[in-house]
N, C-alpha and C positions, 0 to 999 in steps of 0.2 A: 597410608595411614600415618607415617612418620615424617611427611614432608610439610606439613602444616606449619611446623614451628620455623623452618629453615629456608622455606621458600620466599615468595614475596611478603613483604613486611605487613601489608594490609590484610593478608589471609589471617584470619582468627585459627588459633591452634585447634586441631582435631583430636579429640579425646579418644584413646583407643578403648576397645572393648574392655570389660573388666577382666576377663581373662588371659588377655595378650599379654600384658607387661604386669609386674608387679614391683611396687617399692620395698625396699629393705635390704640390708646387708646379706642376711641369709639368703634370701631369695635370688640375689644377684652376685653370689660369691665369687663364681667363675670369671665374670668380666670385673669385677671389683680386683681380685687378685692379679689379673692381667695388667689392670692399670697402675697397681702397686709397684709391680715389677718394670712398667714403663717409667714411672716417677723415679725409681732408684737408678735408672740409667740417666735420666734429667740431672739428678743430683750429682752423680759420678762425673759428669762432663764439665760441670763447674768447679768441682773438687779438685780439678788438675792444677787449679791456679792458686789454692790456698797456701801452700808452703813455698813453692819456688819462685813465682812471678816477681814479687818485690825484690827477692835477692837477684834474680836474672836482671833487673833494672840497675841495681848497684853494682854488682860484680861483672857483669857481661857487657852492659852498654855504658857503665861508668857514670850513672846519674848521680848528681850530687845533691839537689834539692829534694827535699821530702815531697813538695807538691807535683814534681815530676814524676817521681817513682808512683804516686798514687793515682795519676791520671788514668790508669788503665782502669781502676775501679769507677773513677767518674764517668768514664765512657760507658762501662757496663751498667751502672745504675741508671743513668739516663735513657739509654737504649731500653733496658728492661723496664722501666716505669712507663715510659711512653707506649711499648708494645703492650703492656698490661692494660692500659687506658684504651688502645685502639682495639684490643681483643674483646672487650666487653661489646663494643659497635660491630665488630666483625661477626660476632655470634648470630645477629640479625640477618645476616646474608649467607654465611656459610655455616656447614656443619662442624660441630666440636672436631670430630674426627678428621676433617680436611684441614683444619688449622693446626692440628697436632702434627700431622704429616708435614706441613709446610714449615713448621718449626724445626724439624729435623733436618730439613734439606738446607735451610739457611745456615744451620750450624756445623754443616759438613767441612768446611775449610779449616775451622778453628784449631784442632790439634797439630795440623801441618804448619800453620802459620806460628804458632807458639813454638814448635820444635825447630824451625828454620828462618825465623823472620831476621831479615839483614839490618833491621834498625828498629828502634823501640817504638816509632810510631806504627809500625806493622802490628806490633802487639796491641797497642791501642785500637786500632781498626779491627783486628780480631775480636776484641772485647764489645764491639758495637754489635757484630754479628751474634756473639755469645750471648747478649742481652736479649736480643730479638729471639734467638732460639729459646731462652729461659723463660721468656714472657709469654710465648706461644704455647710451649709444650707444658711448662708447670701450670700455667692458667687452666688449660684444656683438662688436664688430669683432675684438677681441683673440681671444676665445674662438672665433669662428668661423673666423679664419685659421688657429689652433692645430689646429682641427678637421680642416681641409682637408689641411694638408701632414704631419701625422703627426710622430712624434718626431724624425726625422732632419735636419730643416731648421728646427726651432723658433726658432733664433738669427735665421737670416735672415728668417723669417716675421715674427717680433716687430720686427726691425729695420726692415724695410719698412714695417710698420704705424706704428710710432712716428715714423719718418722723414716719412710722408705728413703725420701729424698736426702735427707740430712745425715742419716747413718751411711748413705754413700759419699756425701760429701766427705765426711770424717774418715772413712776407710781409704777413699783415694788420697786424702791428704797425707795419711800414714803412708801409704804405698808410694806416693810421688818423693815424699821425705827420704825413705828407704832406697829408692833408685837413684836420687840425685847424690845421696851419700855415697853410694857405689860406683855410678856410672856418669856423674857430672849433671849439672843443673839442665843441659839439654843434649840430645832430643829424647832420649829414653823415657823420661818422666811423662812427657806429654804425648808421646805417640801411643800411650794406652788408651788415649781417647778415641781412637779408631774402633776400639772394640766397643765402646759404650755407644757411639753413633751407629754402628751396625745392629747392637742388640736393641736399642731404643727404637729404630726405624722398623726394624723387623717385627716387634712386638706390637707397635701401633698399627702395623697393617692387619694384624689380626683382631684388634679391638672393634667393638661394634659402636655405632653412634648411638647416643642416649636421647634423642628427641622424642621418642615414644614415652619415655619415663617423665621427661619434663612436661610433656602434653598431658599425661595422666595427673601429675601434682597440680597444674594449672586448672584441671577440670575440677578439683576439689576445692578451689579458692574462688571467694568472690573478685571480681574484677577490681583493680585499683581505680581510684577516682582520677580522672584528667587524662591528658596526653592521648595519643593516638591509639584507638581502641582500648582506651583505659590504662595505657602503657605511658608513664612519664617520658618526656623527651630526654636525650642525653644529657643536655645542658641541665634540666630539672634533677636528674639523678645525680650527676656530678656535685651540684649545689648541696643537695639533700645530704649525700655521704659525707661531704668535706666539711660542711659547718651548720648547715641548717637544723638537722637531727642531732640533739646533744648526744646521744649513745654512739651514732656513727661518726660524730666528731671526735669522741673521746676514743674510740677504736682506731680511727685513721691517724691520730696524733701518736698514740701508742705504738703503733706499727711502723711509723716514720722513724721515731726515736729507737726502736728495738733494732731497725736495720742499719740506723746511723751508727749504734754500737758496733754491729757487724762489720761494716765498711770500715769504720775505724780501726778496729783491731784486726782486721784482714791485712791491712797496710803497715800498722804501728808495731805489732806484736813481733813479726819476724825481725824487723830491726832493732827493737828496743832490747830483745832478748840476745840477739847476736852482739849488740854492744856491750852486753854483759857476760860475754864469754861463752854462750851456748853454741854448739855446733848444729848443722842441718838436722841431724837426726833428732835432737832433742827439741828444737824448733818444730820439726813435723810431728812430734809426739803431742806437743801443746796445741799446734793447730788442728791436728786430727781429734783429739780428745773433746774439744768444745762442740764441734758438731756431732760427734758421735752421741754424747750425753744428751744434746739438744734432741736429736734423732729418736733414741731409744725412749727418752723420757715423755715424748709426745703421745705415746699409746696409752699409758695410764693417765696422763693429763687429759687427753681427748675424752676419755671414758667419764674421768671426774668432772670434766665441764658439763657433761649431759646431766650430772646427778646435783651438783652443788650450784651451777651456774657458771657463767662466763666471768662476770666481773670480779669475783674473789681471786680467781687465777690470773687475771691480767694484773691486778694492783700487785699482789705478792710476787709475781714473776718480774716485773720491773723493779721493785725494791731490792730482789735478790740480785739481780744484774748489777744494780749500783753498789752494792756491798762487794760483788766478785770483782768489779773493776778497781777498787780499792786494793783488793789482794794482790794484784798485779804489780803493785808498787813497793812490796817487800823485797826488794832487790838484792838484799844481803845473801839470799839464798834463791837464786833466780829460776832454777828449775822447779823447786817446790812452789814459789810465788806463781810461775806459769801454770803448773797444774792445777793448783787451788783455784786459780782465776778462771782456767778454762772450765773447770768442773762446774763452778758456780755461775758463769755465764751460760753454759749448756742447759743449767738446770733451770734457771730463770727464764731463758727463751723457750724451753719445753712448756713451761706453764703458759706463756703467753700465746704462742703460735697458733695452736689450733683453736684456742678460745676466741681470738679475735677474729678468725676466719668463720667459725660458727656464729659469733655474735652479728657479725655484718650479714650473714645469711638468715638469721632470725629476724632481724629489722627490715629485710628487704622482701617484697612480694615476689613469687618466682617469675613473673613476667618482666622484672627489670633487676633480678637478682645478679645476672651476669654482668650487667653495667654496674652495679654497685659494688660488687667484687672486683671487677677491673679498675673502679676508682680507688678502692681502698688498697688494692695492690700497687697502683700508681704511686700513692703517697707513701705507702711501706717501703717500695723499692727504690723512690726517690731518696730514702735515707742513706742508700749505698752511697749516691753521688754526694749527698750533703755530709755524709760522715768522711769521706775521703778528702774533700775540701776542706772541711774543717780540721781535719787532722794535718793535712799538708800546711796550711796557712799558720796553725797555732805551733806544730813541731818546729817550723823553720823560724818562728819568732820567739818561742817560749821553750822549746825542747819537747822531748816525747813524754816526760813524765807529766808535765803541766796539760798535756793533750789529754791523757788518761783521767786525771783529775777533773777536767772540765766536762768529759763525758760522764763521769759519775754523777756530778751535780744535775746534768740535764736530764739523766735517766731517773734518778729519785723524783725530779719535778714532774716528769711525764706519769709516774706511777700515781702521784698525787692528783694530777688532772683526771687521769682515768677514773679514780675513786669519786670524783665530784661529778663528771659528766655521764658515766655509763649507767645504764639500767639493764637488768636481765629481762628478756622479753618471754612471755609464755609460749611454750612450743607445742604445736598441734600435729 
């Protein structure tokens, strides 16, 4: 009954009997909570790098150029973006749970390499593995939660999913800052990642695949026009999500710029505030506060997106982020500037993140939704690489302050484009 979705691509989905599975958050709360815990472990693994790795580049390996320091973020962003794109295609051949488990196995070496890498390029290579790990594990937990809850609660479901991940990012950034302050930049802060790997893999073994829930939702929708068995090809879905559909185009560009900010601040903020006299504990506070607010704020933001629509939250969130970036430049009081900026960035991103995922899900038919989400997440996480590249080039040429100012202008422009292009889709 559940194999029709994931077996041969030419086989039509087999709708389960009405009493076999049900869509909804309450109806699937046990599996949903389990997947929330998995997402928390996913976020914790990437949180290992938020505070310490830029400082490892400058203080342990003596890197002088900002572009060289930010190269690990470029590697991470490219690997994650391409994996997100591939994940949508792979869901036509493999079950979501299989891809989730594969992601954990690929990420297994990361904490050990970060802890004992003999050269900087080992850390860059570890970030390729981390990007693949994040692309597979985070993509699958998002898709599985959306499968479980159905169309009516997508905003809340994605809000809870992203909240779990980014609260863990923030908590781990705080923890690694504390450990680095007391025990040094390596290896203690990185080795706690072994706990997150074991927890994530173990919980994923307990998760059940969601093919039957997807089949049930498919049975309630008319088949989309064109493509194989009414399903658009990968090329068609990529084009539709990237530029042909105005709303999906608006969501994709907003996601890209949002993560461009994250990639830029990931590399720039530790160096910027260290240059203005803050120690590693204070930097850890700033780097931890941003994803903590981002994570916690997504729960009410996701619920709000189901009530008032996706577009108002996206536009408001991008403009809030632009204002927050300006606050980081009030460097006469660097700790206050960092805390205020981190809080504003977290709040703005919390408004944007679940609303964008839900908006893409709204505009994509269930038969090609995983491909559309993979394309959106490709553009969104390409922002990490573009943000790090932009930060490296501008920081080397013009300085860190000018880099933050450029990100402010770009973020505000992205919010205005979202206001022009996006429309809210009625949810059934």
